[in-house]
N, C-alpha and C positions, 0 to 999 in steps of 0.2 A: 244361570246368571253369574255375573262376576261378583265375587266377594269384594268388600271395600279395598282390601290390600291389592287385589288383582286389578281393580279399576284404576287405582292410583298408578300401578305399574304400567297400565296401558297408556295413560295420559303422559307419563314421563317418557316412555319409549317413543310415543308418537312425536313428542316435542324433539327428542334427540335425533330421531331418524329422519325427520322431514328435511332439515337443511342438507343432509348428505344425499338424500334421494334425488334432490333437484339437479344434481350434477349429471345424472344418467339421463341423456336426452331421449333415447329411443328404447322401447321395450326390448329387452334382451334376456338371455339366460341369467345374466348377472342380476338384473332388476327383479326378475321372478324369484330368484334364489334369495335375494335380500328380503323380499316380502315374506318368503316362507320362513326365513330365520326370525323375522320380527314376530310372526304369528306364533312360532314355537316359543319365543322368549316371553311374549305377552302372557302365555298360558301358565307361566310359572306362578306358584303361590308364595314364593319368597320375595317379598317386596324389596328388601335390601339389595338382593342380587339384581333385581330388575332395574332398580334405580341406578345402579353403578354401571349397567351394561350400556354401551354406546356402539355406534358403528365402528369407531376406531378400534375398540377392544375386540369387536367381532372379527375384524380383518386380521388382527394380530394373532388370534387363536384360530388357526386354520382347521382345527378339528371340528369346527362348526360348519365348515364348507364340505361339499361333496368331494371336490378334488382341487388340486392346485391350479388347474386351468381357469376355474371360476375366479380365483384370487387374481390371477394375471389379467384376466379380462376386465375385472372391476378396476384394477389399478390403471389400466390403459384408458378407461373411460374417464377416470378422475383426472388423469394427467392432461387430458385435452382441455380442461377448464383452467387456464392459466390466470391467476389473479391479475387484475388490470395494472397494478403498480409494477408488475414484472414484464409487461408487454413492451419492452424496449431493450435494446442491446447497448449498454453503455460503452462508449469509446473513450479510452484514456486520453487526456489532453497533456501536451507538453507543459513544462514549467516556465519556459522562457518566452517572453513576448516576441522575440525574433522569429520563433517557430509558429507561434499562434497567429500573429498578425501578417505573416508573409502572404502577399497576394499571388505570388507565383512560386513554383518549386525552387528550392534553394540549390545553388550550385556550390562547387568547392570554393570559389571566390567569395561567395556570400558567407559561408561558414567561417572562412579565415578572417573575414572582416569583423566578426563579433568580438568585441573587446572584453575579454574575460579576466584580464590582468593575471596572466599565467603565474607570475612569480610572487603574487600577493601572499603575504604571510602575517598572521597575527602574532606579534612578539609576546611571549608569555611575560606577564607583569606580576600578577598576584600569585599567591601560593596555589590557588585553585587552578590557574592557568598552567602553571608548571607541572602540576600533577597530571592534568589532562594531556599535556604535550608528551610527557614521559610514557603515559599509558599507550599512546598511539605509536610512539617510536619503538616500544617493546613489542607491539603487535606486528610491526613491519619486519622484524628480524626473522621469524620463522617463514614468513611469506617469501622473503628474498632467498632464503636457503632452499625452500622447496621448489618454487616455480622458476627461479633464475630469470631467463629471458623467454619463457613460454607465456607471452603476454596474453594470448587468447584464453588460455586456461586460467591465468591469473585474474583476468577480467571476470570470469564466471565466479570465482571465489570472492573477489572483491565486491561484486554486486549482491551476492548472497548476504554478505556481512553488512553492506551499506543500506540494505532495505530494512534492517532491524530498528535503528534508532527512531525513525519517524513513526513507525507503528507503535513502538513501546511508549514514546512520549505522548502520542495522541490518545492511547488507551488510558494512561494514568491521568492525563489532564481531563479526559472525558469523565472518569470516575470521580475526580476531585470536584468537577463542576456539578455533578449530581449530588455529591455529599454536601457541598456548600450551598447548593441551589442558587447558583449565580452563573453569569456568562463567563466563558473561558477566556474572553479577550480577543477572540479571533484567531487562535493558534491551531485548533484541532484540524480544520480543513486543510490548512497549509501543510501540516505534518503528515496527514494521510496522503496528500498529493505527492509529497516527497517520497513516501514509502512506495506508492504506486509507480512513480517515475523510475525509481531504482529497480523495481520488479520488471518494468518494461526493458530496462537495460539488460537484465538477466535473460529475458525471453529472446531478445535480439541476439545476444552472444551464443545462446544455445542453438540458434539456427546456423551459426558459423562453425561452431565446434561441438563435438560430441565427447564429453568427459568420460574417461574410462571408469570402471567400477571402483577402483581405489580412490579416484578423485571425487566421485559422488559420495562415497563413504566419508571422506574427509570433510566435504561440504556439510553433510548432515551433522557431523560431530561439532564442527566449528560453529555452525549456526545455532545449534541447541545450546552450546556452552555460552556463546556470545549473547544470545537473547536473555538468558538468566542473569548473566553478569551485568548487562546494561540495564535490565529491569531493576536490580538491586541498586545500581549506581544512581539511577534516576530517582529512586525513593530516597536515597541518602542526600543527594545533591544535584538537583536539576541543572544548576549553572555549570557544574563540572561536566555533567552528561552532555549538554549541548556544546560545550567547548571541545569535548572529545570528538563529537560528531563533526564539528568544524575542522579540527585537525585531521580527521580521517579523510574528509573531502580534499583537504590540501594535499594529502598523500596520494589520493586517487588522481589528482591532476598531475602530480609528478609521474605516476605510473603510466598514465595515458600519453603524456608528452614523450616518455621513453618509447612507448608503443609507436607513436607517430615517427619518431626518429628511425626506428627499425624498418618501418615501411619505406621511408624516404631513402634509406641506405640500401634498399633492395633485399634486406634479410627476411622480410615477410612480404609475400606476394600481395599486391594491391588489387585484389580480385574485384570484378564488377558484378559478381553474383551476390548482390545485396538482397536480403529477404524483404518481402512485401511489408512485413511488420515495421521495419525500420523506415522504409520509404514513406509509408502512410503516417507514421507517428511523427516524424520530424519534417514532413513535407519536403522530402528530397526530390531532386530531378531524376526521374526514372531512367532517362536516357544516359545520364553521365555519372550516376551515383556509384561510389566505390567504397571499399572497406575504410579507406582513409577518411572519407566524408562521415562515416558512422562514428569513427573515433573522435573526430572533431565535434560532432553533435553531442556525444556522450560527455566529453570533457567540458563542454559549455554547460551542460546540466550540472555537473559536479561543482563547477564554480558558483552556480546559483545556490546550491545547498551549502557550500562553504560560507557564503555571505549570510545566508539565512540563519544558520545555526550559531555563528559567532554573534549575530545580532540578537537572537533569542537569549543567549547567555548574558549579553550586555543589559538587556531589559530586566532580567532577574536581578542582576547586581544593582541596577538603578531603581528597582522597585517600580518599574513602569511597564507592567505586563499587558496592559490593555492596548492592543494595536489600534483599535478603532479611533481612540482620541487623537492620536498623532496622524493617522491617515486623513481624518477630517481636517486637521490643521493644515496638512500639506496641500490638500486640494483647495482649501480656502486661501492659502497664500501663493498658490501657483502663479497667479497673474502677475505678482510683483517680482517673480524670479529671484526671490531672496532665499529660498530654501534649497540649499545644495548639500545639506548634511543629512545623514541617516536619521530617520524619524526616531525621536525619543532619546537621542544622545545629546546631552547638553555640552556646554563649552568645556567644563572641567573633565568630563568623561572622555571627550574627544581627545584632549591632551594626554590623558592618562592611559587610555586604551586605543591609541591611534594605530591604524593599520600602517605597516611599514613594508616596503618591498625589499626582498633579499638583494643584497649587493652582488 
């Protein structure tokens, strides 16, 4: 007969093992072996050890198994049971409506017709703006020196850096939302979307170019340093951090415009070997897509991030961080066609922080 402690161990082990055993659909060596293990564990007289023993611990300690093949077979069986929330393959979506709403694949003419205001520049007005602007200008110096006119390799570095601000900002705002137990105002999803979009840029450029070992090392060092710097900057001043991101995107537009000029001048071949990832992501015309089309699409994305981050910084300055309120207002007033200003920017702010084009 079981002693009380042993009976308790049996009940605990039965409870712990049952959910795991249901993943093994057919009788197999693995199932028989699990049962043999459970029998051996149940017979222990140490109730504390029995209570703490679960299938996961048993798998981790391979000395309980006869051999490694049993472990491998068990893992294979468990991997066949994919949790239902994972039974879909998420496809990243573009950030611009022109790509999302296009009914037909986009041609070069379609891409050139997207008005991104190439020369748009937020003139630094406040001290915070000037600090942000100088930070970005100082970051451009080593990039110009190292890459010069190697625009393909420069793009890889640029996108590695550009994908950091959105993820950092989303993480910190997510944590703040949890701490304060209140809604984030609708920022987190947009920031994560921005980070994902920049990552898709990088995945695209990696298909065109294969960075050498030194460039990969440089990317790793720069990304690691930049992540921590931007993380600290966002903790200290989110408005400066978003302004930095806005100026970074302005700089990216300058770089991609120079990239386009090099293609148009014949210094960079306008190859038609465009990877599928770019064609599917931006809905490009597979028959006519070229490297130039990809640069146009990426530059259009950077313009969207430029506008978004400058707008986020403005909202922080104006203490109007809840996007939802102004979005509702815009939709409510859409029929009157009276809302042609950016949401959340009042008359005084529009005059003080107006966007001005470079002369």
